[in-house]
N, C-alpha and C positions, 0 to 999 in steps of 0.2 A: 774865324769862327766863323763859316760861310752859313747864309740862310736861306729862307725859301722866299722863291718870287712874290711880289706884292699880293699876288691873285691869292696865292694861300692866306698871306698874312692878315687881308681882308674877310678869311672868318675869323670868326670866333676858334681860334684850335684847340684853347684848355677844351671847349666844350666837345668836339670833336675827340682827342686823347680821352676826356671823360668815357667817351660812346666806345672805344676801343675796350676800353677796360673792362666796360660792363660785358661787353662779347665774348670778350675771353674770360671771365669768372663764368659767365654761363656755362662755356665750351668744361671750363674746369670741374662747375659740378655734372654737367651730362657725364663727361672722358671717365672722371674717376670715382665717384660713385663706387660703385661695382667695386673697385680694388683695393678700396680703403682698408683697412685694420679694421676699425669700428664696426664695419658690414660683412666682414667673411673672417673673423677672427686668425690670420695672418701676421705675422708676427715680422716680417722681408722689412728690407731697408722701402720697397715701392709701398705697402700697404702703409708705412707709418706718415711715410712723406707724402700720400694723397690724403691722410687724415687731416695734417695740418692744413693740407689747401682748401679740404672740402671745409671743415671746420671757418675757414676765411671768408670762402664764396658764397657755402652755400646758402641762400637767399638775401645777400648783401649785393648779389651783382643781378638779380631780378628787381631788386628794392632800387639802388644806382641807372639801372635801367628805366623805370616807372619816372623817376625824379627828372632825369634826359630826356622822356617822351614832353613832361612839362614844360623842361628848358625850350625844345624844337617846335612846342606850337607860337610860344613869343618869335621867335626868331623866324618861324615859314610862316608867320603872318605881318611882320611890325612894319612891313613895304603898305599893306594894304591897308593895316589900322594906322599908318601914322598923315595918309591921306583922307583918313574920314570913310571908309570903304567900308566898314562894320559887318554889313550882311553878306556882302562879299567874302570878307575873311573865313564868316562861318564858314561860308558854302566850302570853298577852298578846304578846308578842316574836313569837310564830311567828304570831296574827291577822295582827300590822301588816306581818308580812313574804309572806303571802301577796296583800293587797291589793297593795301594792308591787309584787311581782314578776310579778300577774297585767296590771298596765297597763306594765309593762317588754316581757313578752311578746307582749303587741297591738301596740304600739309598735315593735318588733323587727321585727315578722312586717311591719308598711306599707314596712320597707325605709327607712328615711329617710337623710337623707346622713352620718352621725354616727352614731357608737356609742353606744349606751340603756347606762348606766349603773343601770337601776334593778334588772335582775333581776340581777345580779353583787352590787349593793346586798342585796337582800332575802336572798342563799342567804348573805352573810357577815353579815347580820343575824342570821339563823339558828344560822352555827356560833361566831359570839364570844359570844350570850349566856349560855352557861354564864358565860363569864368573871365577867357580875356576880354572881354568887354566890360569887368565888374573892377571897382578900386579896389588899391592891394589889401583893405581892411575887409571888406567884403571874401575874400577869395582864401584871407588868412581864416576867417570863421567859419569858412566850410571846409577848409581842410584840419580845424580842432573837433570842429562836429564830427564829424567822419570817423579823423582817429579815434575820438571817446566812441562813439557809438555804429559802429562802422560793424566791427564786429559780431556788436550784441543783435544788429538789425540781419545780419548773415546767418547766425545762429539761429534767431527765432524761424528763417524762413525755411533750414535746413534741417530742422525740428518739425516744421508743418511738412516737410517735405518725402524726408525720410524717418521719420518716426525719432523718438530719442536716445535711441541708444547707442554706443560709440559709433560702434560699425554697422552702417542702414540692411536694415532684413529688407527692405519693400523701400516704391518709390512712385509717391502717388502722382508724378507726373509720366508715368511708361509709359513710351509710346506717344505723348502728347505735343504736337507742336512749340509749345510753350517750355520743354523742358533746355532746348540750348537758350533762349534768352532769360528764364530764371539763374544758368549753370553763368551767365555772362555779369549779371547784377550781383548774385549773392551764394552763390554754392558753386560755383568750380575752383581752378585753381589758384588764379589770380582775379578773385570778383572785385565789379567795379566799386562798390560799397566801402571797400578798402583802396584799392589801388585809384580811383581818384584822391585821394586826399593826397600820396605823392608826389602826382602829376597837380594839384595846387599848389605845393611847397616849390615843385619844379617851375612854375609861370614865378613865382616869385620870386625865385631865385635870378631867372631869367632879368625880370627887371630889375635888382639890384644893378648886377652886372653891368647891362647895357647903359643902368645911369651913373655909372660908376666914372665915364668918360675922361679918366685920365689912368696913364699906366699906375701913378703913385698910390691914386685911391683905389684900384680895382685893387691894386698889392694889398694893402691894406683890409681891403672887402673880403677877398678872399682868406687872407689868414685871420679875421672875424668869423667867419664860416666855418671852416677850419677845426677851431675852437670850439667853437656853439656845437656842430657835428657831433666830433669826437668827445666831446661830454656828454650828450646827448645818449650814444648809444653803450659811451661808458656806462651810463646810471642803468640805462636799462639792462643792461647783461649784467652788473651785479644785483640788481634786484630781482632779475632775474633765474640768476642763479641762486639766493638767497630763498627765494620763493619755492623752487622747485625741491629744495633742501628741506624744508618746509612741512613743506605739503604732498607732494609727489608721493612717497612711497605709501602711506595711509589711504591717499583716494585709491590709489591702485589695485589694495587691498583690499577696501570695500567693492570695487568693481569686477574683483575676479581676474586683472589684467597686468599683476606682478611680471609675469614675463615677457609681457611686450611693450611693459613702459620704458625699457632703453630707448624704444623705437621712436613710443608716444614723445618723447623728448627731445629727439633726432629733431625732425618735419612736421609740417604739417601736409591736408591738400585741399587750402584756401580758409579752414575755421579751425579754434582748437576742436578736444574729441567733446567739449560739453560744455554748458554755462557755469561752473563752480566760479566764484568770483575770482579764484587764486589763480586761474588759466589766467587773465588779461593780463595779469602782472608779470607771467614767461616772457619770453622773445623767443620763442622757437619759430624760425623760417617757414616763413606760410602757413602760419595760423591766422593770419592777419589781428591777431589782438591787438593792446595797446602796448603793449610792450615790444612786440613784435616792429610794429611800425615806426615805434620811436627808433627801435635799433636802427633798424632801415633805413631810413628815411636819415636818420642822423650821420652815420657813411656815406650815405650819397652825397648829402651836402659839404661832409669833411672832403671826399674825394674833391667833390668839383672846386670847392673851395681850394684845396692846396693845388690843383691846376691852373687857376687862375693867380693864384699869386706869382706859381712861377713864370707863367704866360700869359700875361692880360691881355685886353685886346686889344688889338693894335699892333701887338709886339710883334719883330722877327723872330720867325719859329730856325730853330734850326735846320738845315738841310735834311741831316741826318732823320730827323720825324718825318720827313713828307711821305712817307709809306705809311708811318699808322695814323697819319694827321688824315689818311686819304680815307686808308681801310675804314676808321671812326666816322668819317664824313659818308660811309657808305653801310651804316649796322643793318639796314635791312637785305640787302642783300649778301652782306657777311653772314646772315642769321640765317639766312635762309640757307645756303648750297655748305653752312656747318648742319645744320637739320637733313637736308636731303644726302651730305656724307652720312651719318649716322645711320639713315634710311639701307643704305647702300650696303653699312657693313651688316648692319645686323639682316639683312635680307642674304647676303653673303654669307654669315655665318648661320644662318638657317638653315640654307640649301647644302651643308656642306655636315647639316645631323648635329648643330650645336646645341649642347642643355641648355639650363634656364640661367639668368644671372646670379648669382648668389648675394642675399639680402639679409642671409643672419647670421650671428657673429659663430664661429665654427661649422659652418653649413657646407654639406658636400655636394652642393652643386657646384656644376662643371663651371671653371673660373672661364671669361671671356677672353680670347685670343687677344693679340695684342693691337690687331685693325680695330676691333670692337670698343679696347677701352685699356688706359694705363697712359702713362707720360708719354710713351715714343707717338702715341695717335696723339695725344693733346698734342704734342709739337708740330704734328704735320697738321693738326688742323691749325695751330697757330702760323704757322710758318705760310698755310694759304692764302690767310687773312692778309699778312702782310706781301705776298707776292701781289693779290689784286689790288692792295693801296699801293702797289710799284708802279703797279700797268694804268692806273687812274692818276695817279700825282705824275704820273712820264705824261698821259694825254692829257692832263687836265680835265678830265672829266668826271660826272655824275656816275653812282653805278648804275646800274643798267634796273634795277626795278625802283631805287630812288628817283629816274630819269620818268620811268611810267607815271608814278605816283605826283611827280610834280607836276606832270603834264596834264593830268586827270584831274587838283586841282586846280589849276588856271583856268583848265573849263571852265568848271563849276563857277569860279571865278569872276569870269569874262562876261554874262550872261550882260547884267547890266549893273552901274553901278550905285545903288536905290541908295536912294538919303534917308528911308521911311528911321531906321535904326538913327542915326545921326543924333 
């Protein structure tokens, strides 16, 4: 079996592969939702297959991305921290986050048909950065505290800002410059009060992987992560389903939301619909509940663990995986190109007089054309990511946006090797 050059093998290949899987999962969520049977009421093969894929990808891909962001913080700063340049490490994270956030703001301003994760990710990176200097028990304590209390804090802020109705009827911060920061912290799609918990878990995962030191120990660690993560995700899913079976219908009847209940149980927008205790036990994607964070974190840890067991650090990588590895090493560029492609396709459909994407069972809304949603365009997006990976692997280069982010991170870390935080 041919293997990749040492330059590729010197990376933690399993992490690069996991990044690519996370990006592909988000592509699935973005490109298949509007053709899935549960959304459109369709019964054709594509609608049913899309339903299965969406069930696996929705929420889990972004959670894996969040855990990997914590892993990436450790990998990007390990050389600085190894020589005691603690303040420089924090500054480098800030420099990297500025680039990520700037691109996220530009993409969000273009109003793509998806929630852009980059601005939320950049803010969470800055908030989580001090954990790089903390012992692992502190990092774990922060993760648990935000896991158990983050959703309640987000709900409290949401109630103060929008009122306690399930669907907001007003905004206390309308027109205020504080609206965007509050979204980043608590009321947005990916609020820091729940996302930092997953970044903290990623920091612990990276420390464990780097500390394993041998392929044998890495494989044992990977299998352990797979078992623990799968168990956590499985328990969260079982508890969630039983809780919804027991309480959801009566709650919906009290709220007058019986017709909308299927959609409320499918996904959220950063918080659960209200503060009822049973919502915290559900694992509905993008709600930030205790169950949601447990399921998403479990899936993330399990996926990383499986890949670490298969390809431990310093293991020789099969050459056939080089494009996948290189695409995964450029997640910032890959994700940005994906969102740009979504923008172009949506604009083309609008220019052609396209209708509204169907979002309800049996909807009469116009179904999107193949270049907006479906397995065909998904294959092109995935193929495009592999083409990018093949080019980067062939030239042994970083992704363009990764290069810019690394340059600013290095610039921020360079001014002084101050010792006051040592």
